[in-house]
N, C-alpha and C positions, 0 to 999 in steps of 0.2 A: 636598297631595301629589297628583300626577297619578293618576288612577284606574288606568290600565295599570300604573304603577309599583308601586301600592299592592297590587293584587292578586298580582302577581309576588312581592313581599316576603311577603305573607301565606302564599302557596301554598309559598315557600322555607321558612318556618319550620314549616310543617305537620307534616313529618316528625318534628320535634323534640318540638313540643307534643303531638301527638296520643298519642304513643307513650311520652312522658316518659322519655327515656333519661337517667338519672341516675348512670349507671355511670362508668367512667373516661373521661379526656379522649379518649383515642384513638378508642373507639368513637363517641362524639358528633361528633368532627371527621370521621371518616370518613364518617358518615351525613349530615352537613351538605353534605360534598363531593359525595356520590352524588346527593343531592336537586338541588344545583345544575347538575350535569352532565347530568341525566336529563330536565330540563324545557325547554321550548322556548316562546317567546312569539311571537305574531303581530306583524305589522308594518303591518296594514291600518289607514288612518284611520278614526278613529272608531268602532274596534271594540277589544274586548278578546278575545284567543285564548290560551288556555294548553293546551298539549299536553305531558303528563307520562307518559313511559314508566317503568314500575315492573317492572324485571327482577327475576328471583329474589334477586339479590345485594341489591337494595334492601330487601326484605322480611327477608331473612337478618340483614343489618347492624342494621335497625331492631329486631328482636326482640333481638338480642344487646345492642344498647345499653340497651335496656328494663331489663336487669339483674334482671327478675324471673321470666323464663321458662326453665324448666329445658332443658338442652342437648337431650334427648330429645324434647321438645315442639317445640323449633326445627326439629330434623332432620325431624320427622313433617309440619310445616307446609311446610317447603321442598320436600319430596318431592311433597306435593300440589300445588304452584303451579309446578314444573318443567316442567310441559307446555304452559304457556300464557305469553302475553305480554299484561300488562295495561295498558292506556292510560287515564288519567285526562283528560276534555276539559272545557274551559268556553269558551264562545263567546257573546259578546254585543254588541250594538249599543249604544253611548252616546248616549241621548237627551238631550233637554232636561233641565237641572238633574241630570245625572249618573244619570238613571234608566237601568237595564239592561233592554234587550230581548233575553232569552236564546233562543238557538236551541234548538229543542226536542230532546230526546234521539234521537226517530226521524230527524229530518233529520241530525244529526250521525251516526247510524249509517249512513245512506244516502250521505253525502259523504265519510266518511273512509276512507282505505286506507293500507295499510302495505306496503312493498317491503324484503325482507331483503336481506342483504350479497351474495347471489348474483343479486339483481336480479329476483327473483321474488316475486309479490304473496303475501301471507299470508292464509289464508282466516279470516274472522271466526268464532267459535264462539258461535252464539246462546245465549241463556240456558237454553233448555231442553235443551241439550246440554252445559252447563258442569258439571263435577264438582260434588258436593255441598260439597267444601272450598272451592272457587272461589266457589260462591254465598254460602257462608257467610261468608267473609271479606270480600266486596264488601257483602253484607247489614249487617254491622256497621260497616264503614268509611264507607259513605256517609252515613248520619245523623250519625256523629262529625265528619266533615269539613265537611258542610253547616252543622252547628251552630256550629263554629269559625270558619268562612269568613264567617258571617253572611249578608248580602245576596249575596254571590258564591256562597255554598253552593247557592242556588236552582237554578244552572245546571249542577250537576255530573253528568257522565255517565261511567260506566265501559264501556270496551269491550273484548272479550277475543278474541285472536287465538291461532292455534296456535302451539305452541313447539318442537315437535319432528318431525325427519325420520321416515322409515319405518326407518332403522337406529338410531333413538334418539338421535342427535346433535342438537344444539341449531340452531335456524334462525337465531338471532341469538346470537353469542358475544360478550358484553361485554368479554372480555379478549383478543380476538384481532383483528387488523387487519381493517377492513371499513367499511361504510358502511350505516346504517340510516335509510330515508327513509320519511315519514309525508306524506300529503296530505290537507288538509280544504278541499274544493273545489279552488280554483285555487293555494292558499297551500301551500307546501312546508316541511317541517321536516326537518332532517337532524342524525343524531347521527355523528359520526367516531369510530369505534372504534380501538384499545380505550379504554374509559373510564379514564382516569388515576387516578381515586379507587380503582379495584379493583386498582391494581398498586403495588409498593413505591415509595417516593420515590427519586428520583436526586439526585446532586449533581454538581456541576462541580468537577474537580479542580484546575482552574485559579484559579477566583474564589471557590469554595466556596459558591455559592449553591444553593439547593434548589429542585427542580421536580418536577412530577407524574411519575409513572411512565411515561406515553405520550410524553413528551418524549425525542427521540433526542440532541439538540445543545443546548449554551447558547445561548439567543437573544443574548447579550451579547457572547460571543467566539468562538463556533461549536465550542467543544471538545466531543467526544463526552462524554456524561454516562455516569456510573458509578451503578450501584444503592447505595444505603446500605449501608455495611459492606464493600463490595467493594474489595479492594487496588488501589492506584494501579499 
């Protein structure tokens, strides 16, 4: 398997494997869908680049899917993470015999930027100014992910950005229309919002096909879609 495809598959499974969601199928399926939607991969020849946006909803769904974390603890953890946007980055040059030359964390930090839906840059929060909850979470997650990713785990970096406006609203709202943009050097990564994995599924009243919640029309017959359970 090509090295780039391999790392994407491994990272795609990471949310399921690390947190071991053994509960009902719906939480597992939703977590898998969120993981797929929030990851982006680079396209530069001879390199592997993964940019994974981890919004609050990712952590919330992962903890619920785990099935062992009490609801009050989930709410406590989510409240602590609601003020930030966490990104996981891996960038490496593929050398001879598939040897990976990873970009140092300091260089990733220097060359990575995020633009919110309003077109404004997000301020990065250096480790010294991060909340204890955020520090603790990343301190626990980094070695777990590094261990599970094996060779790829050597290049993992977490970058933390601001998550709230002065009025308390979120700078990036995953369930509302908009665009999130991140740049690593000259390469750009985009997330078109809302994320379908966070919305109720929709169905086509004409052909009965099901689609993610961010679809408006059936791609097969252009019929306006309806939320699941909505009367025709």
